[in-house]
C-alpha positions in Angstrom: 27.5 -97.4 -252.4 30.2 -94.7 -252.4 33.9 -94.8 -251.8 37.1 -92.9 -252.6 40.6 -94.0 -253.6 43.9 -92.2 -253.8 45.1 -91.6 -257.4 48.3 -89.5 -256.7 50.1 -87.4 -254.2 47.3 -85.0 -253.7 44.4 -86.3 -255.9 41.6 -88.7 -254.9 38.9 -90.4 -257.0 35.3 -90.3 -255.6 33.2 -93.2 -256.8 29.4 -93.5 -256.5 28.0 -96.9 -257.5 24.5 -96.9 -259.2 23.9 -100.6 -259.6 23.7 -102.5 -262.9 22.1 -101.4 -266.1 19.8 -103.6 -268.2 22.7 -105.5 -269.6 24.2 -106.3 -266.3 27.0 -103.7 -266.5 28.0 -101.7 -263.5 27.0 -98.1 -263.5 29.0 -95.5 -261.6 29.9 -91.8 -261.5 33.3 -90.6 -260.6 34.8 -87.2 -259.7 38.5 -86.3 -259.0 39.3 -84.1 -256.0 42.6 -82.4 -255.7 43.9 -81.1 -252.3 46.4 -78.3 -252.2 46.6 -78.0 -248.4 49.8 -80.0 -247.4 48.8 -79.9 -243.7 45.5 -81.6 -244.5 47.3 -84.3 -246.6 49.6 -85.1 -243.6 46.7 -85.5 -241.1 45.0 -88.9 -241.7 41.8 -88.3 -239.7 41.2 -84.8 -240.9 41.9 -85.9 -244.5 39.4 -88.8 -244.2 36.7 -86.5 -242.7 37.2 -84.0 -245.5 37.0 -86.7 -248.2 33.9 -88.3 -246.7 32.2 -84.9 -246.6 33.1 -84.4 -250.3 32.0 -87.9 -251.1 28.6 -87.5 -249.4 28.0 -84.2 -251.2 29.0 -85.8 -254.5 26.7 -88.8 -253.8 23.7 -86.4 -253.1 24.4 -84.6 -256.4 24.5 -87.8 -258.4 21.3 -89.3 -256.7 19.5 -86.0 -257.3 20.5 -86.1 -261.0 22.3 -82.7 -260.6 25.9 -83.8 -261.2 27.6 -82.8 -264.5 31.1 -84.1 -265.2 33.1 -81.0 -266.1 35.6 -83.1 -268.0 32.8 -84.2 -270.4 30.8 -81.0 -270.5 30.7 -79.3 -273.9 30.8 -75.5 -274.1 27.4 -75.5 -276.0 25.8 -77.5 -273.3 27.1 -75.2 -270.6 25.7 -72.2 -272.6 22.3 -73.8 -272.5 22.5 -74.1 -268.7 23.7 -70.5 -268.5 20.8 -69.3 -270.6 18.1 -71.1 -268.5 19.5 -70.8 -265.0 21.1 -67.3 -265.2 20.6 -65.2 -268.3 16.8 -65.5 -268.6 16.4 -65.0 -264.9 18.8 -62.3 -264.0 19.7 -60.2 -267.1 17.8 -57.4 -268.6 16.0 -58.3 -271.9 18.2 -56.2 -274.1 21.4 -57.4 -272.4 20.3 -61.0 -272.7 19.5 -60.5 -276.4 22.9 -58.9 -277.0 24.8 -61.8 -275.3 22.7 -64.4 -277.1 23.3 -62.9 -280.5 27.1 -62.8 -279.9 27.1 -66.4 -278.7 24.9 -67.7 -281.6 26.6 -65.9 -284.4 30.3 -66.0 -283.3 31.2 -67.9 -280.2 29.2 -71.1 -280.5 30.1 -71.9 -284.1 33.8 -71.9 -283.0 33.7 -73.3 -279.5 30.4 -75.1 -279.3 31.8 -78.7 -279.6 34.8 -78.1 -277.5 35.0 -79.4 -273.9 34.5 -76.5 -271.5 37.6 -77.2 -269.5 39.8 -77.6 -272.7 39.4 -74.0 -273.9 42.7 -72.2 -273.2 43.7 -68.6 -273.5 45.5 -69.2 -276.8 42.3 -70.6 -278.3 40.5 -67.3 -277.4 43.4 -65.2 -278.8 43.3 -67.1 -282.1 39.5 -66.9 -282.2 39.4 -63.1 -281.7 42.1 -62.7 -284.3 40.3 -64.8 -286.8 36.9 -63.0 -286.5 38.6 -59.6 -286.7 39.6 -60.3 -290.3 37.6 -59.1 -293.3 35.0 -61.6 -294.4 35.0 -63.4 -291.1 31.7 -62.1 -289.9 28.6 -64.4 -289.9 27.1 -62.3 -292.7 30.3 -62.8 -294.7 30.5 -59.1 -295.4 33.8 -57.9 -296.8 34.4 -55.3 -294.1 36.0 -56.4 -290.8 34.0 -56.4 -287.6 33.9 -53.0 -285.8 36.0 -52.5 -282.6 32.8 -52.2 -280.6 31.5 -55.6 -281.9 34.8 -57.3 -281.1 34.7 -55.7 -277.6 31.1 -57.0 -277.1 32.1 -60.6 -278.2 35.0 -60.5 -275.7 32.7 -59.2 -273.0 30.1 -61.9 -273.7 32.8 -64.6 -273.4 34.1 -63.2 -270.1 30.6 -63.2 -268.6 29.9 -66.8 -269.6 33.3 -68.2 -268.5 33.1 -66.3 -265.2 29.8 -68.0 -264.4 31.4 -71.3 -265.2 34.1 -70.5 -262.6 31.4 -69.4 -260.1 29.6 -72.7 -260.6 32.9 -74.5 -260.0 32.9 -76.2 -263.4 36.3 -74.8 -264.2 39.0 -73.4 -261.9 40.0 -70.4 -264.0 38.5 -68.5 -266.9 40.6 -68.7 -270.1 39.9 -64.9 -270.4 42.0 -64.2 -267.3 45.0 -62.1 -268.0 44.0 -61.4 -271.6 43.8 -57.8 -272.8 40.4 -56.4 -273.8 40.0 -55.5 -277.5 40.8 -51.9 -278.1 38.0 -49.6 -279.1 39.2 -46.6 -281.0 37.2 -43.5 -280.2 35.3 -42.0 -283.1 35.2 -38.3 -283.6 31.9 -36.9 -282.3 29.5 -35.7 -285.0 27.2 -32.7 -284.3 25.2 -30.1 -286.0 26.8 -26.7 -286.8 24.8 -23.5 -286.1 23.4 -23.3 -289.7 22.4 -27.0 -289.6 20.5 -26.5 -286.4 18.6 -23.6 -288.0 17.8 -25.8 -291.0 16.7 -28.6 -288.8 14.3 -26.4 -286.8 12.8 -24.9 -290.1 12.0 -28.4 -291.3 10.4 -29.4 -288.0 7.8 -26.6 -288.4 6.9 -28.0 -291.8 5.9 -31.5 -290.6 3.1 -33.0 -288.5 3.1 -31.8 -284.9 3.4 -35.4 -283.6 6.7 -35.9 -285.3 7.9 -32.4 -284.7 7.5 -32.7 -281.0 9.1 -36.2 -281.0 12.2 -35.1 -282.9 12.6 -31.9 -281.0 12.3 -33.7 -277.7 15.1 -36.1 -278.7 17.3 -33.2 -280.1 17.1 -31.1 -277.0 17.0 -33.7 -274.2 19.5 -36.2 -275.5 17.5 -39.1 -274.2 17.7 -42.5 -275.7 15.2 -43.8 -278.3 13.6 -46.2 -275.8 13.2 -43.5 -273.2 11.5 -41.1 -275.7 8.9 -43.5 -276.9 8.0 -44.5 -273.4 7.2 -40.9 -272.2 3.8 -40.2 -270.7 2.1 -36.9 -269.8 2.6 -37.7 -266.2 6.4 -37.5 -266.8 6.0 -33.8 -267.7 6.1 -31.1 -265.1 4.9 -28.1 -267.1 5.1 -25.7 -264.2 8.7 -26.3 -263.2 9.8 -27.1 -266.8 11.3 -30.6 -266.6 10.8 -34.2 -267.7 11.2 -37.0 -265.2 12.4 -40.2 -266.9 10.7 -43.1 -265.2 10.7 -45.9 -267.7 12.0 -47.1 -271.1 11.0 -49.4 -273.9 14.3 -50.9 -275.0 12.8 -53.7 -277.1 9.6 -55.4 -278.3 8.6 -59.0 -277.5 6.1 -60.7 -279.9 5.2 -57.2 -281.2 4.4 -55.8 -277.8 6.5 -53.2 -276.0 8.8 -54.4 -273.2 8.5 -51.7 -270.6 11.5 -51.3 -268.2 11.7 -48.9 -265.2 14.6 -46.5 -265.2 14.2 -45.6 -261.6 16.6 -46.7 -258.8 16.5 -45.7 -255.2 19.6 -43.6 -255.6 19.0 -41.9 -259.0 16.0 -40.4 -260.7 16.8 -38.7 -264.0 15.4 -35.2 -264.3 15.9 -33.3 -267.6 15.3 -29.6 -267.6 13.8 -28.3 -270.8 13.6 -24.7 -272.3 10.4 -22.7 -271.5 9.5 -22.4 -275.1 9.6 -26.2 -275.6 7.4 -26.8 -272.5 4.9 -24.2 -273.8 4.7 -25.9 -277.2 4.4 -29.4 -275.6 1.6 -28.1 -273.4 -0.2 -26.7 -276.4 0.4 -30.1 -278.2 -1.1 -31.9 -275.2 -4.4 -29.9 -275.7 -4.4 -30.9 -279.4 -3.6 -34.6 -278.5 -6.5 -34.7 -276.0 -8.9 -33.2 -278.5 -7.9 -35.8 -281.1 -8.2 -38.6 -278.6 
């Protein structure tokens, strides 16, 4: 049995009866609906039709076991749902790991037991201020968290709260209107001419495998995961370039997690010096002989 009752000028309580429990007590689920459309409130039939539609939808959710009362939902419980129904399904492995690390080490210890709809902007402001202080990191290190780490924690919270809004568990994210943590740019560090010469001298004193790996990184500027994922098929020795087709951003249970870097719009091509391509081609012969 389902019904609704007026609770205020623009609020209505939806009620779904679930019979009696083992002790003879009535079981029911309730949900409050607020209507902001004044025209709808003044039209009896349209208002009744709208509320009956919401009531039937609510009853279906309850009977399917899918309804979660936002007013009782803890932030930690919502994060579990977010992990299972969104993060593991839609996010890249490295992105998911980054968000999970920030949630586990910083956000959940502070907000985990709070009700999702009770977290306000001032709570977030106080939280970010507290963890920015020396000694506040989970590792209890004396140094304060870096600007980049604070920015990533803020970003993680925005992603999670925005999903709560999308799923209509809260009307507005407590992050709305708050400024992002400022990341101060660090001065770029690079080798001077003499240091480049020293680097290259050392490269020709070590094993060819490591020499070609380090020189590849130094010249191409590719990421670590892109470099270790290179295959001979990615090299075009005739035209002198490397085509980046995949990356290994992380390892899962000791095995490489291979991710494609290709999109329909953008294929990364890195042109390399002729002398490098000649040396890499010579190394390929050595590699094939050793294989």
